[in-house]
KOLLO-371324 format. One line per 4 residues: number of its first residue (from 1); for each residue y negated, z, x of N, C-alpha, C, CB. Coordinates in steps of 0.05 Angstrom, whole numbers. Atoms other than C-alpha are relative to their C-alpha. Last residue first. Glycine has a CB too. Example, Ala and Ser with C-alpha at 12.3 -4.5 7.8 and 13.67 -1.06 7.14 Angstrom:
% residues 2
2 = 24,-1,-16,21,143,273,-22,14,-15,-9,-29,9; 24,0,18,90,156,246,-24,0,18,-1,25,-20 .
END
This chain:
% residues 251
251 = 18,-14,-18,-104,-1483,303,-22,-19,10,15,12,24; 26,-6,11,-70,-1509,241,-19,15,17,4,14,-25; 9,16,23,2,-1505,265,-28,9,-10,20,1,-23; 29,3,-1,12,-1476,334,-11,-17,-22,-8,-11,27 .
247 = 7,20,-21,87,-1488,341,-30,-3,3,12,-26,-7; 8,25,12,96,-1452,274,-6,-22,21,-23,4,-17; -17,17,-17,130,-1386,286,-4,-28,-10,31,9,-1; -1,28,9,79,-1336,259,16,-16,20,-28,-12,-3 .
243 = -5,17,-23,95,-1263,272,2,-28,-11,26,9,15; -4,27,11,64,-1215,222,2,-18,23,-24,-8,-20; 15,24,-10,73,-1146,252,7,-24,-17,8,-5,29; 23,4,18,91,-1077,224,-17,-24,8,-17,25,0 .
239 = -1,-12,27,137,-1062,283,-26,-6,-15,5,30,2; 16,18,17,155,-1091,351,3,10,-29,9,-30,3; 27,-11,3,180,-1033,394,-19,-18,-16,-11,6,27; 0,-24,16,255,-1048,386,-28,11,-6,16,21,13 .
235 = 25,0,15,247,-1119,411,-3,24,-18,-2,-25,-17; 22,7,-18,299,-1119,467,-27,2,-14,4,-28,11; 11,-25,-12,346,-1082,421,-23,-5,18,22,15,15; -14,-12,-23,357,-1147,383,-14,25,10,2,-21,23 .
231 = -18,-21,9,331,-1162,313,14,14,23,20,-11,-19; 17,-22,10,272,-1202,339,17,24,-8,-17,-10,-23; 12,-14,-23,321,-1244,380,-17,23,-9,-17,-20,16; -22,-15,-13,361,-1262,317,-10,15,24,22,-20,9 .
227 = -6,-24,17,296,-1279,282,22,16,13,7,-9,-28; 22,-19,-3,275,-1325,340,5,25,-16,-26,-13,-9; -3,-15,-25,344,-1357,341,-22,20,5,1,-20,24; -23,-18,0,338,-1375,267,4,16,26,25,-15,-5 .
223 = 5,-25,15,267,-1403,271,24,19,2,-5,-6,-29; 24,-13,-11,263,-1462,320,-4,28,-12,-25,-17,-6; -6,-12,-26,335,-1481,306,-25,12,14,12,-21,19; -12,-27,3,316,-1491,233,6,13,27,25,-2,-16 .
219 = -27,3,10,269,-1549,252,13,28,-1,17,-19,19; -22,-16,-10,194,-1548,262,27,-8,-12,-5,29,-7; -6,-22,18,143,-1602,253,24,15,11,6,-11,-29; -22,6,18,119,-1642,313,2,23,-20,27,-3,15 .
215 = -3,28,8,60,-1648,360,24,-7,-17,1,-15,24; -22,11,-15,63,-1581,398,8,-28,-10,23,18,-2; 7,3,-28,-7,-1563,373,23,-13,16,-7,26,12; -15,-20,-16,12,-1575,300,-5,-6,30,30,-1,-6 .
211 = 14,-26,3,-34,-1608,249,10,21,20,3,11,-28; 27,4,-11,-12,-1678,271,-16,26,-2,-15,-22,-14; -2,2,-29,60,-1657,259,-27,-2,14,18,-24,8; -3,-27,-11,42,-1634,189,3,-1,31,24,14,-13 .
207 = 24,-15,6,14,-1703,171,2,28,12,-5,2,-30; 21,7,-19,71,-1739,205,-25,16,-3,-6,-30,-2; -9,-10,-25,123,-1702,164,-21,-5,22,27,-13,8; 5,-29,0,83,-1716,102,9,13,26,15,13,-24 .
203 = 29,-4,-1,80,-1791,118,-6,30,0,-13,-13,-24; 12,5,-26,154,-1793,137,-30,6,1,5,-29,7; 24,17,6,179,-1759,73,-15,-5,26,-18,14,-21; -7,27,9,250,-1734,85,-23,-18,-7,17,3,-24 .
199 = -21,13,-16,243,-1671,127,2,-29,-7,26,14,-6; 9,3,-28,176,-1647,100,20,-15,17,-5,28,12; 24,16,-2,196,-1661,28,-9,-4,29,-22,12,-16; -1,14,-26,267,-1635,32,-24,-16,6,25,-17,2 .
195 = -17,23,1,270,-1619,-42,2,-16,26,-10,-18,-21; 13,20,16,211,-1573,-38,16,-26,-1,-29,-6,10; 23,-10,13,246,-1535,18,-15,-22,-14,-19,15,20; 0,9,28,311,-1569,35,-24,9,-16,26,9,-13 .
191 = -22,-12,15,295,-1561,109,0,-12,-28,-3,32,-1; -17,20,12,251,-1594,162,25,13,-12,9,-21,21; -26,2,-12,201,-1538,175,16,-22,-15,15,27,-1; -15,21,13,126,-1532,164,27,-5,14,-16,-26,-2 .
187 = 17,22,8,103,-1466,193,17,-20,-15,-14,-13,24; -3,27,-11,147,-1404,194,-22,-19,-9,28,-11,-8; 13,20,16,120,-1334,180,4,-28,13,-30,6,-3; -1,25,-15,164,-1277,204,-11,-22,-18,29,-7,9 .
183 = 0,25,15,145,-1209,176,1,-23,19,-26,-2,-18; 19,22,-8,164,-1144,209,2,-24,-19,6,-8,28; 3,21,21,197,-1077,191,-21,-20,9,-8,12,-27; 22,18,-5,224,-1027,241,-1,-22,-20,1,-11,29 .
179 = -5,28,10,270,-972,215,-26,-16,5,7,0,-30; -3,17,-23,268,-907,256,4,-29,-7,22,9,17; -29,7,-3,281,-865,195,5,-18,24,11,-13,-26; -14,-26,-6,212,-832,199,30,-4,3,-6,20,-23 .
175 = 2,-7,-28,183,-902,205,14,26,7,-29,3,8; -27,-2,-11,208,-921,136,0,8,30,15,-26,-3; -17,-19,15,144,-907,98,27,4,12,2,-9,-28; 12,-27,0,97,-939,149,19,20,-13,-26,-1,-15 .
171 = 0,-11,-27,141,-999,163,-11,28,1,-16,-19,19; -27,-8,-6,152,-1009,89,2,12,28,19,-24,-3; -5,-25,14,77,-1008,78,29,10,5,-5,-3,-29; 15,-21,-14,67,-1061,132,5,27,-13,-31,-7,-1 .
167 = -13,-6,-25,122,-1104,103,-14,22,15,1,-26,17; -23,-17,5,93,-1099,33,14,8,26,20,-13,-19; 11,-27,4,27,-1128,58,23,20,-4,-20,1,-24; 11,-8,-26,64,-1189,86,-12,28,-2,-22,-19,9 .
163 = -22,-9,-17,104,-1194,22,-9,10,27,21,-22,3; -8,-26,10,40,-1197,-19,23,11,16,8,-1,-30; 20,-19,-10,17,-1254,24,6,28,-9,-28,-8,-9; -7,-5,-28,82,-1290,9,-20,19,13,1,-26,16 .
159 = -24,-16,0,68,-1284,-65,9,8,28,23,-14,-15; 8,-27,9,-2,-1310,-55,23,19,-1,-14,-1,-27; 12,-14,-23,25,-1368,-14,-9,28,-7,-24,-16,11; -20,-6,-21,72,-1389,-69,-12,16,22,12,-27,10 .
155 = -17,-22,10,19,-1382,-123,21,7,20,13,-9,-27; 14,-25,3,-33,-1421,-83,18,22,-10,-23,-3,-21; -18,-22,-7,12,-1476,-57,-12,28,-5,9,-3,28; -26,3,14,-19,-1538,-87,19,22,5,12,-26,9 .
151 = 1,1,30,-78,-1543,-40,27,-6,-12,-21,-21,-8; -7,27,7,-58,-1525,32,0,-2,-30,28,-9,12; -3,8,28,-91,-1463,59,6,-29,-3,-26,7,-15; 13,26,2,-77,-1441,131,5,-10,-29,11,-20,21 .
147 = 22,2,-19,-62,-1367,140,-16,-26,-3,10,3,28; 17,-23,5,-17,-1350,81,-24,0,19,16,26,3; 20,6,21,9,-1421,85,-16,24,-9,15,-12,-24; 26,7,-12,42,-1405,151,-21,-6,-20,4,-24,18 .
143 = 7,28,-4,96,-1373,109,-26,-4,15,-1,-15,-27; 25,8,13,131,-1307,95,-4,-30,6,-24,17,11; 10,27,-6,202,-1284,110,-25,-6,-16,22,-21,-6; 7,14,24,215,-1209,110,-12,-27,8,-20,16,-17 .
139 = 18,23,-5,251,-1178,169,-4,-14,-27,13,-19,21; 4,18,23,280,-1108,161,-19,-22,9,-12,16,-24; 23,19,1,310,-1069,219,-1,-14,-27,3,-21,23; -4,28,6,355,-1010,231,-25,-16,-1,14,-2,-27 .
135 = 3,16,-24,344,-944,267,4,-30,-4,19,10,21; 23,-10,-14,373,-906,208,-1,-15,27,1,31,4; -3,-21,-19,426,-950,176,-27,9,12,19,-9,23; 10,9,-26,409,-991,115,1,24,19,-29,-11,-2 .
131 = -21,12,-16,454,-972,57,-9,-10,27,13,-23,-16; -21,-20,-7,408,-922,22,22,-11,18,12,11,-25; 9,-20,-20,351,-973,29,21,21,6,-25,14,-10; -17,0,-24,390,-1028,-7,-8,22,20,0,-27,13 .
127 = -28,-6,8,362,-1018,-78,18,3,25,11,-22,-17; -2,-27,11,290,-1012,-52,29,7,-5,-16,2,-25; 2,-18,-22,299,-1075,-10,2,29,-9,-27,-4,15; -25,1,-14,324,-1111,-71,-1,18,24,6,-30,9 .
123 = -20,-16,13,265,-1084,-110,28,-3,12,1,-6,-30; 7,-28,3,210,-1108,-65,23,16,-10,-24,4,-19; -1,-12,-27,242,-1174,-44,-5,31,-2,-21,-13,19; -27,-1,-8,255,-1192,-117,4,13,27,12,-27,1 .
119 = -14,-21,16,185,-1174,-138,29,3,9,-1,-7,-30; 12,-26,-3,155,-1214,-80,15,22,-16,-29,-1,-9; 11,-5,-27,187,-1281,-65,-13,27,3,-21,-21,5; -18,4,-23,236,-1289,-122,-12,10,26,7,-29,3 .
115 = -26,-14,4,198,-1259,-180,18,-2,23,13,-11,-25; 5,-28,-6,129,-1281,-154,27,16,-3,-21,12,-20; 8,-4,-28,152,-1353,-150,-4,29,7,-26,-16,6; -23,5,-16,189,-1351,-217,-6,4,30,10,-29,-4 .
111 = -18,-23,3,131,-1317,-253,25,-4,18,9,3,-29; 11,-23,-13,81,-1368,-226,20,23,0,-26,9,-14; 0,5,-29,123,-1428,-245,-9,25,15,-18,-24,7; -28,-1,-8,135,-1399,-315,3,-5,30,16,-21,-16 .
107 = -8,-28,-2,61,-1383,-323,29,2,9,-4,14,-27; -8,-13,25,45,-1455,-308,8,29,4,24,-16,-13; -22,-19,-3,5,-1480,-249,7,13,-26,-6,21,21; -24,10,14,-38,-1540,-267,24,19,2,8,-27,12 .
103 = 6,9,27,-108,-1515,-251,24,-8,-16,-20,-22,1; 5,-23,16,-82,-1477,-190,-5,-8,-29,-24,16,11; 27,-10,-2,-53,-1541,-161,-5,24,-19,-21,-22,-5; 18,4,23,22,-1545,-166,-27,10,7,12,13,-25 .
99 = 26,11,-6,79,-1548,-115,-15,-5,-26,3,-27,15; 9,13,25,139,-1503,-121,-29,-9,6,1,20,-25; 27,10,1,181,-1478,-63,-7,-12,-27,-5,-20,23; 2,28,8,243,-1435,-62,-29,-7,1,12,-4,-28 .
95 = 24,9,13,266,-1369,-34,1,-29,-8,-24,5,18; -4,17,24,319,-1327,-1,-27,-8,-12,18,14,-20; 6,29,-5,300,-1300,68,0,-17,-25,20,-11,20; 7,10,26,297,-1224,62,-10,-29,3,-21,18,-14 .
91 = 18,23,-2,332,-1207,127,-4,-11,-28,11,-22,20; 3,16,24,363,-1138,126,-21,-22,5,-9,18,-24; 24,15,3,389,-1104,189,1,-16,-26,-4,-19,23; 22,-6,-19,438,-1050,207,-26,-14,-5,10,-7,27 .
87 = 5,24,-17,491,-1043,153,-26,5,16,-1,-26,-17; 27,9,-3,519,-979,121,-1,-27,16,-18,21,15; 15,-6,25,581,-945,95,-28,-11,1,-1,30,-5; 26,-13,-3,628,-973,148,-13,4,-28,-19,-17,17 .
83 = -4,-29,2,701,-991,151,-26,15,6,22,9,20; 8,-13,-24,680,-1061,174,6,30,1,-30,-4,4; 0,18,-24,712,-1108,125,-6,14,26,-21,-22,-4; -25,16,-3,734,-1063,68,1,-15,26,3,-18,-23 .
79 = -22,-18,-5,679,-1010,74,26,-16,6,4,18,-25; 3,-13,-26,624,-1061,83,23,18,6,-26,16,0; -6,20,-21,651,-1103,26,-3,12,27,-19,-24,-3; -28,5,-1,653,-1043,-21,8,-19,22,11,-10,-27 .
75 = -12,-24,-11,582,-1024,-4,30,-2,2,-7,25,-17; 5,0,-28,560,-1095,-16,13,24,13,-30,0,6; -18,20,-11,592,-1096,-84,-3,-2,30,-5,-28,-12; -27,-11,1,558,-1030,-101,20,-20,12,7,7,-29 .
71 = -2,-21,-20,490,-1056,-77,28,12,1,-20,22,-5; -3,13,-26,501,-1119,-118,3,21,22,-24,-18,6; -27,10,-2,512,-1077,-180,6,-14,26,7,-18,-23; -17,-24,-2,447,-1040,-169,29,-8,3,-4,19,-24 .
67 = 1,-11,-28,412,-1106,-155,17,25,3,-28,6,8; -26,2,-13,433,-1142,-219,2,14,27,7,-29,4; -20,-16,14,374,-1119,-261,28,-1,12,2,-8,-28; 2,-27,-9,326,-1147,-210,21,18,-13,-28,11,-6 .
63 = -12,-17,21,349,-1217,-224,1,29,9,29,-10,-7; 20,-4,21,302,-1259,-182,10,18,-22,-7,-27,-12; 21,-18,-9,344,-1251,-119,-23,3,-20,-11,-9,27; 24,13,9,404,-1282,-154,-23,20,6,1,-6,-31 .
59 = 23,-16,7,463,-1258,-112,-23,-18,-10,-10,17,23; 19,14,17,533,-1282,-96,-23,19,-8,14,-10,-26; 2,-12,27,566,-1248,-37,-21,-15,-16,-8,30,2; 20,13,17,590,-1280,28,1,13,-28,6,-30,-2 .
55 = -6,-2,29,625,-1239,82,-22,-14,-15,3,30,-9; 21,7,19,626,-1248,158,11,1,-29,-10,-29,6; -6,-6,28,664,-1223,219,-23,-8,-18,7,29,-4; 16,-21,12,654,-1256,287,10,4,-29,-30,-7,0 .
51 = -13,-25,-5,705,-1295,329,-15,24,-12,4,5,29; 11,-12,-24,661,-1356,335,13,27,6,-31,4,-3; -10,16,-23,706,-1393,286,-11,10,26,-7,-29,-4; -27,-11,-7,691,-1335,237,12,-16,24,18,-1,-24 .
47 = 3,-26,-12,618,-1355,238,26,11,10,-14,20,-19; 13,4,-26,631,-1428,225,-2,26,15,-27,-13,-3; -20,13,-18,681,-1412,169,-12,-4,28,9,-26,-11; -19,-20,-8,631,-1364,137,20,-11,20,15,12,-24 .
43 = 14,-17,-20,578,-1418,137,19,22,10,-25,13,-13; 1,16,-25,627,-1466,103,-14,16,22,-15,-27,-5; -26,-1,-13,643,-1413,51,0,-15,26,22,-11,-19; -3,-27,-11,569,-1407,35,27,3,15,-3,21,-22 .
39 = 16,-1,-25,563,-1482,27,2,27,13,-29,-6,-7; -13,16,-20,621,-1481,-22,-15,0,26,4,-29,-10; -22,-15,-12,590,-1423,-60,15,-16,21,20,8,-22; -14,19,-18,524,-1459,-71,23,15,14,-19,-12,21 .
35 = -20,16,15,500,-1420,-132,17,-17,18,-15,-17,-19; 6,0,28,454,-1364,-108,21,-14,-16,-28,-12,-5; 5,27,10,481,-1347,-40,-6,2,-29,23,-19,7; -1,4,29,484,-1283,0,-7,-29,-6,-21,19,-14 .
31 = 19,20,11,505,-1274,72,1,1,-30,6,-28,11; -5,4,29,536,-1213,105,-21,-20,-10,-2,28,-16; 19,5,21,536,-1219,180,12,2,-28,-13,-27,4; -14,7,25,568,-1197,245,-20,-2,-23,22,22,-7 .
27 = 3,-17,23,532,-1198,312,18,-10,-23,-28,0,-9; -20,-22,2,553,-1225,379,-2,18,-24,-1,16,24; 8,-22,-17,492,-1267,398,19,24,-3,-28,9,-7; -2,9,-28,525,-1330,370,-8,22,20,-18,-24,5 .
23 = -28,0,-8,536,-1292,305,3,-9,29,16,-19,-18; -9,-28,-4,462,-1277,300,29,1,9,-4,16,-26; 13,-10,-24,444,-1350,310,8,29,7,-30,-3,-2; -15,12,-23,495,-1372,258,-12,10,26,0,-30,-1 .
19 = -27,-12,0,465,-1325,206,16,-10,24,15,-6,-26; 3,-27,-10,394,-1346,224,27,14,2,-18,16,-19; 5,1,-28,412,-1419,217,-2,28,12,-25,-17,6; -25,9,-13,443,-1408,149,-4,1,30,8,-28,-9 .
15 = -19,-22,2,382,-1369,126,26,-6,14,5,7,-29; 7,-20,-20,334,-1422,153,20,24,-1,-28,10,-4; 27,-3,-11,367,-1477,114,-3,21,21,-18,5,-22; 12,24,-11,433,-1468,78,-26,7,13,-4,-22,-22 .
11 = -19,22,2,482,-1417,49,-11,-26,12,8,-5,-29; -9,10,-26,439,-1361,76,22,-21,-2,11,23,16; 4,29,1,397,-1343,15,9,-14,26,-29,-6,-4; 0,12,26,394,-1269,33,-5,-30,2,-21,14,-19 .
7 = 20,21,2,414,-1246,102,2,-12,-28,4,-22,22; -1,12,26,450,-1180,113,-23,-20,-2,-1,21,-23; 25,9,12,459,-1162,186,5,-13,-27,-15,-20,19; -4,16,24,515,-1121,216,-27,-7,-12,19,15,-20 .
3 = 21,-1,20,511,-1095,288,7,-19,-23,-27,-7,12; 11,26,8,576,-1086,327,-21,4,-22,22,-19,-9; -8,8,27,586,-1015,353,-14,-26,-7,-6,22,-21 .
END
């Protein structure tokens, strides 16, 4: 039976690349998007051109109150598209960046970062647990910034650190259902993160490249295929791990 993976925030960046990588390996996907419906439709078209099935659903991962309704929409989409009541893997990828030293971080910035990167992940996963098939997988996206401190990212990194701890607890509590849970922590990547700062600012790109053993920053193709591989049966015994994918950043 074809595996179905739900990826949040997959209209662009790492989520998009992960969705395409899974499709290339023969999987089907459900992607969510916040506001970029046209980008989401473009991702669907690419996946469907590979002969795979895909569905896009709108979701604000900071709006916990919408999660019950989202679960119902997802359940309907699974039934209509795949004649199934469950999906196999959840990739909690959706997120955003915000730069501010601790002394200048506002409560609104803090609440938004924690709401999207931790509270949203916690309660969306909770809402979707009845729909995840036994023997399935959960991958939560973290950051290399939980290991190597970079001033200005304290609130973001703290929220990601909380997700890393959550992953371990999910692995423990869901082990009886055969569900493996891991964290993937990318290093600096050329995406739209922080308005494309790493991608579009030569000095910043060079700075992170010099911090990385392989001598460059990452690109989405360094991450999406790795997540797709982690979700495969070949990696069924990897569980409760933080896996950094950074090219050796900050060593």
